[in-house]
C-alpha positions in Angstrom: 16.8 27.3 -3.8 14.1 26.4 -3.4 13.8 23.4 -1.5 11.7 20.7 -3.2 8.9 18.6 -1.9 10.0 14.7 -0.9 6.3 12.4 -0.4 6.4 9.4 0.9 4.2 6.4 -0.4 4.4 3.2 1.7 2.2 0.1 2.4 1.4 -1.5 5.5 -0.5 -4.6 6.4 -0.6 -5.8 10.5 2.4 -4.0 11.1 1.2 -2.9 14.9 3.9 -4.9 16.7 6.0 -5.0 13.8 8.8 -1.5 12.7 6.5 0.8 11.9 6.4 2.8 14.7 10.1 2.6 14.5 10.7 3.2 10.5 7.7 6.7 11.8 9.9 7.9 14.5 12.2 8.3 11.7 11.2 9.4 8.4 8.8 12.3 10.1 12.4 13.6 10.7 13.3 14.0 6.5 10.2 13.8 4.1 7.9 16.1 3.7 4.2 13.9 3.5 3.7 10.3 4.2 1.0 8.2 2.6 -0.6 5.4 4.0 -2.4 2.6 2.3 -3.9 0.1 4.7 -4.2 -3.5 2.7 -6.9 -4.0 5.0 -5.0 -4.7 8.6 -7.0 -6.3 11.8 -4.9 -5.1 14.4 -3.6 -1.3 15.3 -1.9 -0.6 12.4 -4.4 2.2 11.1 -3.9 3.8 15.2 -0.6 4.2 15.0 0.1 5.8 11.9 -3.1 7.9 13.0 -0.6 9.5 15.5 1.7 10.7 13.0 0.8 14.0 11.4 2.5 14.2 8.1 0.6 10.6 7.6 -1.9 10.8 5.2 -3.9 7.6 5.4 -6.3 5.2 3.0 -7.5 2.2 3.7 -8.4 -1.2 1.3 -11.9 -2.4 2.5 -10.9 -5.7 1.7 -6.7 -6.9 1.9 -5.1 -7.0 -1.9 -2.0 -7.7 -1.8 -1.7 -11.1 -1.8 -4.2 -11.5 -4.4 -2.3 -9.0 -7.6 0.7 -7.1 -5.3 0.5 -4.8 -8.4 -3.4 -2.9 -7.1 -1.9 -2.1 -4.0 1.0 0.0 -5.8 -0.1 1.9 -8.4 -3.8 2.7 -6.0 -0.4 4.1 -3.5 1.2 5.7 -6.7 -1.4 7.3 -7.2 -2.6 8.8 -4.3 1.3 10.3 -3.8 1.1 11.9 -6.7 -2.1 13.7 -5.8 0.3 15.6 -2.5 2.2 17.1 -5.5 5.7 16.1 -5.4 8.9 17.1 -6.4 10.6 13.5 -5.3 8.7 10.1 -4.2 10.5 7.9 -1.3 9.5 4.3 -2.0 9.6 2.7 1.2 7.7 -0.2 3.5 7.7 0.0 6.6 10.1 -2.1 8.0 12.8 -0.3 6.1 15.1 1.8 8.1 17.9 4.4 7.0 20.6 4.7 8.6 20.4 8.4 10.0 22.4 10.4 7.2 20.2 10.1 5.4 18.7 12.8 8.1 21.7 15.2 7.2 22.0 14.7 3.3 18.3 14.1 1.9 18.5 17.8 1.3 20.8 18.3 -1.5 19.2 14.7 -2.9 16.5 16.2 -3.8 17.6 20.3 -4.6 20.5 19.0 -6.5 18.9 19.1 -10.9 22.0 16.4 -12.3 20.3 13.1 -11.4 16.9 11.9 -11.5 17.0 8.8 -8.7 19.1 8.3 -5.3 19.3 4.0 -5.1 20.2 2.8 -2.2 21.7 -0.6 -0.7 19.2 -2.6 1.3 20.7 -4.8 3.8 18.4 -7.6 4.8 18.8 -8.7 8.2 18.3 -12.2 8.7 16.7 -14.1 11.6 18.2 -11.2 13.7 18.7 -7.8 14.5 22.4 -8.1 14.9 23.5 -10.2 11.4 21.9 -9.9 7.4 22.4 -12.5 4.7 25.1 -12.1 2.4 25.3 -14.8 0.8 23.9 -15.5 -3.1 21.2 -12.9 -4.5 21.1 -11.8 -0.3 24.6 -10.4 -1.0 24.1 -5.8 -1.0 28.1 -5.7 -1.6 27.7 -8.0 -5.0 24.0 -6.2 -6.1 23.8 -2.7 -7.3 21.9 -0.2 -5.6 17.6 -0.2 -6.1 16.2 3.0 -6.9 14.2 4.4 -2.9 14.2 7.5 -4.4 13.2 9.8 -7.9 12.2 12.9 -9.2 8.3 13.3 -10.3 7.5 13.4 -13.4 4.1 14.4 -14.0 3.7 14.5 -17.5 5.1 11.3 -17.5 2.3 7.9 -17.9 2.8 5.7 -14.4 2.0 1.9 -15.6 2.7 -1.5 -14.1 3.8 -4.6 -15.4 0.5 -7.1 -15.7 2.4 -9.0 -12.3 0.7 -10.7 -9.3 3.7 -10.6 -7.6 7.5 -8.6 -6.9 5.9 -5.8 -9.6 8.7 -3.1 -8.2 7.7 0.0 -6.3 8.0 2.5 -9.5 6.3 2.8 -12.7 7.9 1.2 -15.3 8.8 4.4 -16.9 11.2 5.3 -13.9 12.7 2.0 -14.3 15.7 2.9 -16.7 16.6 6.2 -15.7 20.2 7.4 -16.3 20.7 9.7 -14.2 21.2 7.7 -10.6 23.3 8.8 -8.1 24.5 5.4 -5.2 24.3 6.7 -2.1 26.9 4.9 0.1 23.9 4.6 3.1 22.6 1.9 4.4 19.3 0.6 4.2 18.1 -1.6 7.1 15.6 -4.1 6.2 13.9 -6.4 9.3 11.3 -8.1 6.4 13.7 -11.7 7.8 14.6 -10.7 10.8 12.1 -12.9 12.6 12.8 -17.1 12.1 9.3 -17.6 12.9 7.8 -15.9 9.5 10.3 -17.4 6.9 8.1 -20.7 7.0 4.3 -18.2 6.2 6.2 -16.5 3.4 8.3 -19.4 1.9 4.4 -20.7 1.4 3.3 -17.7 0.3 6.3 -15.9 -2.3 6.7 -20.3 -3.7 2.5 -20.5 -4.7 2.8 -17.0 -5.8 6.4 -18.0 -8.4 3.6 -21.4 -9.6 1.0 -18.7 -10.7 3.5 -16.2 -12.3 6.7 -18.0 -13.0 5.5 -21.7 -13.8 8.3 -23.3 -11.1 9.3 -21.7 -7.8 12.3 -19.4 -7.9 16.4 -19.7 -6.8 15.5 -16.6 -5.2 12.4 -17.7 -2.9 14.3 -21.5 -2.5 16.9 -19.7 -0.4 14.3 -19.2 1.7 14.8 -22.1 3.3 18.6 -23.0 2.9 19.6 -24.9 5.3 21.6 -23.6 8.2 25.2 -23.8 6.3 24.4 -22.3 3.4 22.9 -19.1 5.0 26.3 -16.7 5.1 25.4 -13.8 8.1 28.0 -10.6 8.8 27.0 -8.2 11.2 25.8 -4.7 11.3 27.8 -2.2 13.0 26.9 1.4 13.2 28.2 4.2 11.5 28.1 7.3 13.3 27.1 10.8 12.4 29.6 13.2 12.8 31.6 16.6 11.8 34.6 17.2 10.8 35.6 20.7 9.0 32.8 21.6 8.3 32.1 18.1 6.5 29.9 14.6 6.8 32.2 12.0 7.9 31.6 8.2 8.3 33.1 6.2 10.8 32.6 2.7 11.9 
C-alpha cells in the first residue's frame, strides 16, 4: 500500500515562550513535513522552528495577521501545497493532539473512503488543567472541526473576504461530504493564560466591529463573569493495546 504524504501547515507569531516546542515535538512524530509561516515574530520563534529537520520555515517581513488574516492563511496554503502533499493538516502553534494520533494517523491518511477527518477542540481556560464547557465553548455540544483533509490539486483555492476568522481551509474544502469524525481530542492552549484574555478581547472586538459592525456574542463571552464560566477537568486517555487493538482508558 502506498504511504500517503502528510504535510502540516502552521502560522506562528511570537510563540517562543508558549507551546511551540511542545507542539513541534509531537508533530515531528507523525507528520512528514511541517510548513511554517512566521508572521514577523520578534522573539526566538524562528530559531526554535529551525531546530526541527521536518520544518520548512518562511517569514513575512512585516506582520500581516493583525491586518488581514486571509492574507496569511492563503499564503500559508500556497507554501504548503508546493510540498506535494496527499493530505494536509491545518494546525496552530498552541494546539496539541492527544498522543493516540501517533498510532492512528496512518489509517486516516491511507484509507480511500473519507475526504477529511474532524476532531473536537478543547479550549483550556486560565489553566492547563481545565477546559471551558459553557455556551459555544462546549466541545461536546458542537461538531468537530476539520483539521485533516485530502489535497485535491485540481481544485481551486479561494478564500472569504474576511479580515478575521477566515478559517483554516479554502472555500472549496468547507462542504466536504465524506468526513470521518474522530474521537481523538485536541488541547487548545490559546486561552490558558488568564493575562492574555483582556488583550485578546480587545483585538477580536475591534475586528468584529470592522467585519460585522458589532461585537459578536462569542467575543463578549471571553470576559464573562467567573460565575458564568463552566469548566471541566481534563483527564488524559492512556494509549494501550489489548488483543492487538488500541483502546481508550480514563
